[in-house]
DOFIRO-990598 format. One record per atom (N, C-alpha, C): residue number from 1; atom name; x, y, z. Coordinates in steps of 0.1 Angstrom, whole numbers. Atoms other than C-alpha are relative to their C-alpha. Layout:
REM DOFIRO-990598
+-----+------+-------+-------+-------+
: pos : site :    px :    py :    pz :
+-----+------+-------+-------+-------+
: NUM :   CA :     X :     Y :     Z :
...
+-----+------+-------+-------+-------+
***
This chain:
REM DOFIRO-990598
+-----+------+-------+-------+-------+
: pos : site :    px :    py :    pz :
+-----+------+-------+-------+-------+
:   1 :    N :    14 :     1 :    -3 :
:   1 :   CA :  1223 :   861 :   968 :
:   1 :    C :    -2 :    -7 :    13 :
:   2 :    N :     4 :     6 :   -13 :
:   2 :   CA :  1209 :   853 :  1002 :
:   2 :    C :   -11 :   -10 :    -2 :
:   3 :    N :    11 :     9 :     2 :
:   3 :   CA :  1188 :   822 :  1004 :
:   3 :    C :    -3 :    -7 :    14 :
:   4 :    N :     4 :     7 :   -12 :
:   4 :   CA :  1169 :   803 :  1031 :
:   4 :    C :   -11 :   -10 :    -4 :
:   5 :    N :    10 :    11 :     1 :
:   5 :   CA :  1148 :   771 :  1033 :
:   5 :    C :    -5 :    -2 :    14 :
:   6 :    N :     6 :     1 :   -13 :
:   6 :   CA :  1124 :   768 :  1061 :
:   6 :    C :   -12 :   -10 :    -1 :
:   7 :    N :    11 :     9 :    -1 :
:   7 :   CA :  1100 :   739 :  1070 :
:   7 :    C :    -6 :     1 :    14 :
:   8 :    N :     8 :     0 :   -12 :
:   8 :   CA :  1073 :   740 :  1096 :
:   8 :    C :   -12 :    -9 :    -1 :
:   9 :    N :    12 :     8 :    -1 :
:   9 :   CA :  1046 :   716 :  1107 :
:   9 :    C :   -10 :     9 :     7 :
:  10 :    N :    10 :    -8 :    -6 :
:  10 :   CA :  1014 :   735 :  1114 :
:  10 :    C :   -13 :    -7 :     1 :
:  11 :    N :    12 :     7 :    -3 :
:  11 :   CA :   982 :   722 :  1129 :
:  11 :    C :   -12 :     6 :    -7 :
:  12 :    N :    11 :    -5 :     8 :
:  12 :   CA :   959 :   734 :  1101 :
:  12 :    C :    -1 :    -8 :   -13 :
:  13 :    N :     2 :     6 :    13 :
:  13 :   CA :   945 :   721 :  1068 :
:  13 :    C :     9 :     7 :   -10 :
:  14 :    N :    -9 :    -5 :    11 :
:  14 :   CA :   969 :   725 :  1038 :
:  14 :    C :    -8 :    10 :    -9 :
:  15 :    N :     7 :    -9 :     9 :
:  15 :   CA :   942 :   741 :  1016 :
:  15 :    C :    -3 :    13 :     7 :
:  16 :    N :     2 :   -13 :    -8 :
:  16 :   CA :   933 :   767 :  1043 :
:  16 :    C :    12 :     8 :     1 :
:  17 :    N :   -13 :    -7 :    -1 :
:  17 :   CA :   970 :   776 :  1048 :
:  17 :    C :     4 :     6 :   -14 :
:  18 :    N :    -3 :    -4 :    14 :
:  18 :   CA :   975 :   778 :  1010 :
:  18 :    C :    -9 :    13 :    -3 :
:  19 :    N :     8 :   -11 :     2 :
:  19 :   CA :   945 :   802 :  1008 :
:  19 :    C :     4 :    12 :     7 :
:  20 :    N :    -5 :   -12 :    -8 :
:  20 :   CA :   959 :   825 :  1035 :
:  20 :    C :    12 :     6 :    -7 :
:  21 :    N :   -12 :    -5 :     7 :
:  21 :   CA :   992 :   828 :  1017 :
:  21 :    C :    -4 :     7 :   -13 :
:  22 :    N :     4 :    -5 :    13 :
:  22 :   CA :   975 :   834 :   984 :
:  22 :    C :    -9 :    12 :     1 :
:  23 :    N :     9 :   -11 :    -2 :
:  23 :   CA :   951 :   860 :   998 :
:  23 :    C :     9 :    13 :     2 :
:  24 :    N :    -9 :   -11 :    -1 :
:  24 :   CA :   976 :   888 :   991 :
:  24 :    C :    -6 :    13 :     3 :
:  25 :    N :     7 :   -12 :    -3 :
:  25 :   CA :   950 :   915 :   993 :
:  25 :    C :    -2 :     3 :    15 :
:  26 :    N :     1 :    -2 :   -15 :
:  26 :   CA :   948 :   909 :  1031 :
:  26 :    C :    13 :     2 :     7 :
:  27 :    N :   -13 :    -2 :    -6 :
:  27 :   CA :   985 :   912 :  1037 :
:  27 :    C :     2 :    12 :     9 :
:  28 :    N :    -1 :   -12 :    -9 :
:  28 :   CA :   983 :   948 :  1050 :
:  28 :    C :    -6 :    -2 :    14 :
:  29 :    N :     7 :     2 :   -12 :
:  29 :   CA :   961 :   935 :  1078 :
:  29 :    C :     8 :    -8 :    10 :
:  30 :    N :    -7 :     9 :    -9 :
:  30 :   CA :   986 :   910 :  1092 :
:  30 :    C :    15 :    -1 :    -2 :
:  31 :    N :   -15 :     1 :     2 :
:  31 :   CA :  1021 :   912 :  1076 :
:  31 :    C :     7 :    13 :     4 :
:  32 :    N :    -8 :   -12 :    -5 :
:  32 :   CA :  1045 :   935 :  1094 :
:  32 :    C :     6 :     8 :   -12 :
:  33 :    N :    -7 :    -9 :    10 :
:  33 :   CA :  1058 :   964 :  1073 :
:  33 :    C :    -8 :     1 :   -13 :
:  34 :    N :     8 :    -1 :    12 :
:  34 :   CA :  1032 :   958 :  1045 :
:  34 :    C :   -11 :    10 :     2 :
:  35 :    N :    10 :   -11 :    -2 :
:  35 :   CA :  1013 :   990 :  1042 :
:  35 :    C :   -11 :     0 :   -10 :
:  36 :    N :    10 :     1 :    10 :
:  36 :   CA :   994 :   982 :  1010 :
:  36 :    C :     4 :   -11 :   -10 :
:  37 :    N :    -2 :     9 :    11 :
:  37 :   CA :   989 :   957 :   982 :
:  37 :    C :    -8 :     5 :   -11 :
:  38 :    N :     7 :    -4 :    12 :
:  38 :   CA :   979 :   967 :   947 :
:  38 :    C :     1 :   -11 :   -10 :
:  39 :    N :     1 :    11 :    10 :
:  39 :   CA :   968 :   939 :   924 :
:  39 :    C :    -1 :     6 :   -14 :
:  40 :    N :     0 :    -5 :    14 :
:  40 :   CA :   976 :   947 :   888 :
:  40 :    C :   -10 :    -8 :    -9 :
:  41 :    N :     9 :    10 :     7 :
:  41 :   CA :   959 :   916 :   874 :
:  41 :    C :     0 :   -13 :     7 :
:  42 :    N :     1 :    12 :    -7 :
:  42 :   CA :   947 :   883 :   886 :
:  42 :    C :    -9 :   -10 :    -9 :
:  43 :    N :     8 :    11 :     7 :
:  43 :   CA :   934 :   850 :   870 :
:  43 :    C :     1 :   -13 :     8 :
:  44 :    N :     0 :    12 :    -7 :
:  44 :   CA :   931 :   814 :   879 :
:  44 :    C :    13 :    -7 :     3 :
:  45 :    N :   -13 :     6 :    -2 :
:  45 :   CA :   968 :   807 :   878 :
:  45 :    C :    11 :    10 :     4 :
:  46 :    N :   -10 :    -9 :    -3 :
:  46 :   CA :   987 :   839 :   884 :
:  46 :    C :    -6 :    14 :     4 :
:  47 :    N :     3 :   -14 :    -5 :
:  47 :   CA :   987 :   874 :   900 :
:  47 :    C :    12 :     9 :    -3 :
:  48 :    N :   -10 :   -10 :     0 :
:  48 :   CA :  1007 :   905 :   892 :
:  48 :    C :    -4 :    10 :    10 :
:  49 :    N :     3 :    -9 :   -10 :
:  49 :   CA :  1009 :   927 :   922 :
:  49 :    C :    12 :     8 :     5 :
:  50 :    N :   -10 :    -9 :    -6 :
:  50 :   CA :  1028 :   955 :   940 :
:  50 :    C :    -3 :     0 :    15 :
:  51 :    N :     1 :    -1 :   -14 :
:  51 :   CA :  1035 :   953 :   977 :
:  51 :    C :     8 :    13 :     4 :
:  52 :    N :    -6 :   -12 :    -5 :
:  52 :   CA :  1042 :   986 :   994 :
:  52 :    C :     5 :    -3 :    14 :
:  53 :    N :    -6 :     3 :   -13 :
:  53 :   CA :  1066 :   981 :  1023 :
:  53 :    C :     5 :    13 :     6 :
:  54 :    N :    -4 :   -12 :    -7 :
:  54 :   CA :  1072 :  1008 :  1049 :
:  54 :    C :     7 :    -4 :    13 :
:  55 :    N :    -8 :     3 :   -12 :
:  55 :   CA :  1100 :  1002 :  1074 :
:  55 :    C :     1 :    13 :     8 :
:  56 :    N :     1 :   -12 :    -9 :
:  56 :   CA :  1102 :  1026 :  1104 :
:  56 :    C :     9 :    11 :    -5 :
:  57 :    N :   -10 :   -11 :     3 :
:  57 :   CA :  1133 :  1046 :  1093 :
:  57 :    C :     3 :     2 :   -15 :
:  58 :    N :    -3 :    -1 :    14 :
:  58 :   CA :  1131 :  1042 :  1055 :
:  58 :    C :   -13 :     5 :    -7 :
:  59 :    N :    11 :    -4 :     8 :
:  59 :   CA :  1109 :  1056 :  1028 :
:  59 :    C :    -7 :   -12 :    -5 :
:  60 :    N :     8 :    12 :     5 :
:  60 :   CA :  1081 :  1033 :  1015 :
:  60 :    C :     7 :    -5 :   -13 :
:  61 :    N :    -6 :     7 :    11 :
:  61 :   CA :  1094 :  1008 :   989 :
:  61 :    C :   -11 :    -8 :    -7 :
:  62 :    N :    10 :     9 :     7 :
:  62 :   CA :  1073 :   991 :   962 :
:  62 :    C :     7 :   -12 :    -6 :
:  63 :    N :    -5 :    13 :     5 :
:  63 :   CA :  1080 :   955 :   953 :
:  63 :    C :   -10 :    -6 :   -10 :
:  64 :    N :     9 :     6 :    10 :
:  64 :   CA :  1064 :   943 :   921 :
:  64 :    C :     3 :   -14 :    -2 :
:  65 :    N :    -2 :    14 :     1 :
:  65 :   CA :  1059 :   906 :   918 :
:  65 :    C :   -10 :    -7 :   -10 :
:  66 :    N :     9 :     9 :     8 :
:  66 :   CA :  1045 :   879 :   895 :
:  66 :    C :    -1 :   -13 :     8 :
:  67 :    N :     3 :    12 :    -9 :
:  67 :   CA :  1028 :   851 :   916 :
:  67 :    C :    -7 :   -10 :    -9 :
:  68 :    N :     6 :    11 :     6 :
:  68 :   CA :  1021 :   818 :   900 :
:  68 :    C :    -4 :   -10 :    10 :
:  69 :    N :     5 :    10 :   -10 :
:  69 :   CA :  1000 :   792 :   919 :
:  69 :    C :    -7 :   -11 :    -7 :
:  70 :    N :     7 :    12 :     4 :
:  70 :   CA :   986 :   758 :   915 :
:  70 :    C :    -9 :    -5 :    11 :
:  71 :    N :     9 :     4 :   -10 :
:  71 :   CA :   955 :   751 :   935 :
:  71 :    C :    -1 :   -15 :     3 :
:  72 :    N :     0 :    15 :    -2 :
:  72 :   CA :   957 :   713 :   930 :
:  72 :    C :    12 :    -5 :     7 :
:  73 :    N :   -12 :     5 :    -6 :
:  73 :   CA :   993 :   709 :   939 :
:  73 :    C :     4 :     8 :    13 :
:  74 :    N :    -2 :    -8 :   -12 :
:  74 :   CA :   991 :   736 :   966 :
:  74 :    C :    14 :     6 :     1 :
:  75 :    N :   -13 :    -7 :    -1 :
:  75 :   CA :  1022 :   755 :   957 :
:  75 :    C :    -2 :    14 :    -6 :
:  76 :    N :     0 :   -14 :     4 :
:  76 :   CA :  1029 :   792 :   952 :
:  76 :    C :    14 :     4 :    -3 :
:  77 :    N :   -13 :    -5 :     3 :
:  77 :   CA :  1059 :   807 :   934 :
:  77 :    C :    -1 :    15 :    -4 :
:  78 :    N :    -1 :   -15 :     3 :
:  78 :   CA :  1068 :   844 :   933 :
:  78 :    C :    13 :     3 :    -6 :
:  79 :    N :   -12 :    -6 :     6 :
:  79 :   CA :  1093 :   861 :   910 :
:  79 :    C :    -2 :    15 :     0 :
:  80 :    N :    -1 :   -14 :    -2 :
:  80 :   CA :  1104 :   896 :   913 :
:  80 :    C :    -1 :     7 :   -14 :
:  81 :    N :     1 :    -8 :    12 :
:  81 :   CA :  1095 :   922 :   886 :
:  81 :    C :     8 :    13 :     1 :
:  82 :    N :    -7 :   -13 :    -1 :
:  82 :   CA :  1107 :   956 :   899 :
:  82 :    C :    -1 :     5 :    14 :
:  83 :    N :    -1 :    -6 :   -13 :
:  83 :   CA :  1117 :   977 :   929 :
:  83 :    C :    14 :     1 :     4 :
:  84 :    N :   -13 :    -3 :    -5 :
:  84 :   CA :  1147 :   981 :   951 :
:  84 :    C :     9 :   -13 :     0 :
:  85 :    N :    -8 :    12 :     0 :
:  85 :   CA :  1159 :   945 :   947 :
:  85 :    C :     6 :    -3 :   -14 :
:  86 :    N :    -6 :     6 :    12 :
:  86 :   CA :  1181 :   929 :   921 :
:  86 :    C :    -8 :   -12 :    -4 :
:  87 :    N :     7 :    12 :     3 :
:  87 :   CA :  1162 :   897 :   924 :
:  87 :    C :    -7 :    -5 :    13 :
:  88 :    N :     7 :     6 :   -11 :
:  88 :   CA :  1137 :   879 :   946 :
:  88 :    C :    -9 :   -12 :    -5 :
:  89 :    N :     9 :    12 :     4 :
:  89 :   CA :  1121 :   844 :   944 :
:  89 :    C :    -4 :    -6 :    13 :
:  90 :    N :     5 :     7 :   -11 :
:  90 :   CA :  1099 :   827 :   969 :
:  90 :    C :    -8 :   -13 :    -5 :
:  91 :    N :     7 :    12 :     3 :
:  91 :   CA :  1083 :   792 :   969 :
:  91 :    C :    -6 :    -5 :    12 :
:  92 :    N :     8 :     7 :   -11 :
:  92 :   CA :  1056 :   778 :   992 :
:  92 :    C :    -5 :   -13 :    -5 :
:  93 :    N :     6 :    13 :     3 :
:  93 :   CA :  1047 :   742 :   992 :
:  93 :    C :    -7 :    -5 :    13 :
:  94 :    N :     8 :     5 :   -11 :
:  94 :   CA :  1019 :   728 :  1014 :
:  94 :    C :    -3 :   -14 :    -2 :
:  95 :    N :     2 :    14 :     1 :
:  95 :   CA :  1018 :   691 :  1020 :
:  95 :    C :    -8 :    -5 :    13 :
:  96 :    N :     8 :     6 :   -11 :
:  96 :   CA :   991 :   674 :  1041 :
:  96 :    C :     7 :   -12 :     6 :
:  97 :    N :    -6 :    11 :    -7 :
:  97 :   CA :  1005 :   651 :  1067 :
:  97 :    C :   -11 :    -9 :     5 :
:  98 :    N :    12 :     7 :    -5 :
:  98 :   CA :   972 :   641 :  1083 :
:  98 :    C :   -10 :    10 :     2 :
:  99 :    N :    11 :   -10 :    -1 :
:  99 :   CA :   939 :   657 :  1090 :
:  99 :    C :     4 :    12 :     9 :
: 100 :    N :    -4 :   -12 :    -7 :
: 100 :   CA :   946 :   693 :  1101 :
: 100 :    C :    14 :     1 :     4 :
: 101 :    N :   -14 :    -1 :    -3 :
: 101 :   CA :   983 :   689 :  1100 :
: 101 :    C :     8 :     1 :   -14 :
: 102 :    N :    -7 :    -3 :    13 :
: 102 :   CA :  1005 :   704 :  1072 :
: 102 :    C :    14 :     3 :     1 :
: 103 :    N :   -14 :    -4 :     1 :
: 103 :   CA :  1041 :   705 :  1063 :
: 103 :    C :     1 :    11 :   -10 :
: 104 :    N :    -2 :   -11 :     9 :
: 104 :   CA :  1049 :   739 :  1049 :
: 104 :    C :    15 :     1 :    -3 :
: 105 :    N :   -14 :    -3 :     4 :
: 105 :   CA :  1082 :   744 :  1029 :
: 105 :    C :     0 :    14 :    -6 :
: 106 :    N :    -1 :   -14 :     5 :
: 106 :   CA :  1091 :   780 :  1024 :
: 106 :    C :    15 :     3 :    -4 :
: 107 :    N :   -13 :    -4 :     5 :
: 107 :   CA :  1121 :   790 :  1002 :
: 107 :    C :     0 :    14 :    -4 :
: 108 :    N :    -1 :   -14 :     5 :
: 108 :   CA :  1133 :   825 :   996 :
: 108 :    C :    15 :     2 :    -4 :
: 109 :    N :   -13 :    -4 :     5 :
: 109 :   CA :  1162 :   839 :   976 :
: 109 :    C :    -2 :    15 :    -3 :
: 110 :    N :     1 :   -15 :     3 :
: 110 :   CA :  1169 :   877 :   974 :
: 110 :    C :    14 :     6 :    -1 :
: 111 :    N :   -12 :    -8 :     2 :
: 111 :   CA :  1195 :   902 :   964 :
: 111 :    C :    -4 :    14 :    -3 :
: 112 :    N :     3 :   -14 :     2 :
: 112 :   CA :  1194 :   939 :   967 :
: 112 :    C :    10 :     6 :   -10 :
: 113 :    N :    -9 :    -6 :    10 :
: 113 :   CA :  1208 :   962 :   941 :
: 113 :    C :    12 :     7 :     6 :
: 114 :    N :   -11 :    -7 :    -7 :
: 114 :   CA :  1229 :   981 :   966 :
: 114 :    C :     6 :    -9 :    11 :
: 115 :    N :    -8 :     9 :    -9 :
: 115 :   CA :  1256 :   963 :   986 :
: 115 :    C :    -4 :     3 :    15 :
: 116 :    N :     3 :    -3 :   -14 :
: 116 :   CA :  1248 :   982 :  1019 :
: 116 :    C :   -14 :    -5 :     4 :
: 117 :    N :    13 :     5 :    -3 :
: 117 :   CA :  1211 :   973 :  1017 :
: 117 :    C :     0 :   -15 :     1 :
: 118 :    N :    -2 :    14 :    -1 :
: 118 :   CA :  1221 :   937 :  1011 :
: 118 :    C :     5 :    -4 :    13 :
: 119 :    N :    -6 :     3 :   -13 :
: 119 :   CA :  1243 :   936 :  1042 :
: 119 :    C :    -9 :     2 :    11 :
: 120 :    N :    10 :    -3 :   -10 :
: 120 :   CA :  1216 :   952 :  1063 :
: 120 :    C :   -11 :   -11 :     0 :
: 121 :    N :    10 :    10 :     1 :
: 121 :   CA :  1190 :   928 :  1050 :
: 121 :    C :     5 :   -14 :     5 :
: 122 :    N :    -5 :    13 :    -4 :
: 122 :   CA :  1212 :   898 :  1056 :
: 122 :    C :     2 :    -1 :    16 :
: 123 :    N :    -2 :     0 :   -15 :
: 123 :   CA :  1220 :   909 :  1092 :
: 123 :    C :   -14 :    -2 :     7 :
: 124 :    N :    13 :     1 :    -6 :
: 124 :   CA :  1183 :   912 :  1100 :
: 124 :    C :    -9 :   -10 :    -5 :
: 125 :    N :     8 :    10 :     6 :
: 125 :   CA :  1170 :   884 :  1079 :
: 125 :    C :    -6 :   -10 :     9 :
: 126 :    N :     7 :    10 :    -9 :
: 126 :   CA :  1164 :   858 :  1106 :
: 126 :    C :   -11 :     6 :     8 :
: 127 :    N :    11 :    -6 :    -7 :
: 127 :   CA :  1143 :   883 :  1126 :
: 127 :    C :   -11 :     3 :    -9 :
: 128 :    N :    10 :    -3 :    10 :
: 128 :   CA :  1124 :   894 :  1095 :
: 128 :    C :    -8 :   -13 :    -4 :
: 129 :    N :     6 :    12 :     4 :
: 129 :   CA :  1118 :   858 :  1084 :
: 129 :    C :    -9 :    -6 :    11 :
: 130 :    N :     8 :     5 :   -11 :
: 130 :   CA :  1106 :   847 :  1118 :
: 130 :    C :   -12 :     8 :     2 :
: 131 :    N :    12 :    -9 :    -2 :
: 131 :   CA :  1083 :   877 :  1121 :
: 131 :    C :   -11 :    -3 :   -11 :
: 132 :    N :     9 :     3 :    11 :
: 132 :   CA :  1068 :   869 :  1087 :
: 132 :    C :    -7 :   -13 :     2 :
: 133 :    N :     5 :    13 :    -2 :
: 133 :   CA :  1063 :   832 :  1094 :
: 133 :    C :   -10 :     0 :    12 :
: 134 :    N :     9 :    -1 :   -12 :
: 134 :   CA :  1048 :   840 :  1128 :
: 134 :    C :   -13 :     7 :    -4 :
: 135 :    N :    12 :    -8 :     5 :
: 135 :   CA :  1024 :   865 :  1111 :
: 135 :    C :   -10 :    -9 :    -7 :
: 136 :    N :     8 :     9 :     7 :
: 136 :   CA :  1011 :   838 :  1088 :
: 136 :    C :    -6 :   -11 :     9 :
: 137 :    N :     6 :    10 :   -10 :
: 137 :   CA :  1007 :   813 :  1117 :
: 137 :    C :   -11 :     6 :     8 :
: 138 :    N :    10 :    -7 :    -8 :
: 138 :   CA :   989 :   838 :  1138 :
: 138 :    C :   -13 :     2 :    -9 :
: 139 :    N :    11 :    -2 :     9 :
: 139 :   CA :   966 :   846 :  1108 :
: 139 :    C :    -8 :   -13 :    -2 :
: 140 :    N :     6 :    14 :     1 :
: 140 :   CA :   959 :   808 :  1104 :
: 140 :    C :    -8 :    -3 :    12 :
: 141 :    N :     6 :     3 :   -12 :
: 141 :   CA :   951 :   805 :  1140 :
: 141 :    C :   -13 :     8 :     2 :
: 142 :    N :    12 :    -9 :    -1 :
: 142 :   CA :   927 :   835 :  1138 :
: 142 :    C :   -11 :    -5 :    -9 :
: 143 :    N :    10 :     3 :    10 :
: 143 :   CA :   909 :   823 :  1107 :
: 143 :    C :    -4 :   -14 :     0 :
: 144 :    N :     3 :    15 :     2 :
: 144 :   CA :   911 :   785 :  1107 :
: 144 :    C :    -4 :    -7 :    13 :
: 145 :    N :     4 :     6 :   -13 :
: 145 :   CA :   905 :   778 :  1144 :
: 145 :    C :   -15 :     0 :     2 :
+-----+------+-------+-------+-------+
***
């Protein structure tokens, strides 16, 4: 299983950043490769949703996930339900450092069902991870500035 831990200090309010990550319905507008989000169910602590991902040379793939979140602790945990992966877990933690400055900790673990897909994903993972993080930062700058 491939894993990564990334920490970034971002010059925005922790609650605002948390809200952007939790606003999964907006992902198709700013997340690369996300062509649609379908929310199955949602309440005050969890969301069940499908993300449809369309890479340039591959057929669209659907990733079903269970998202648990805590608005007081400002954390978001995602576990994988179904799709082309064997497993996927993400964790976001938002920690206020001072006014309009937040430490974001992002952890991801993933494993594809097929070995070849896993090798390709691992080879391109740094590029994909950087693109995703930059997309969230750009969204924050657009909405929170």
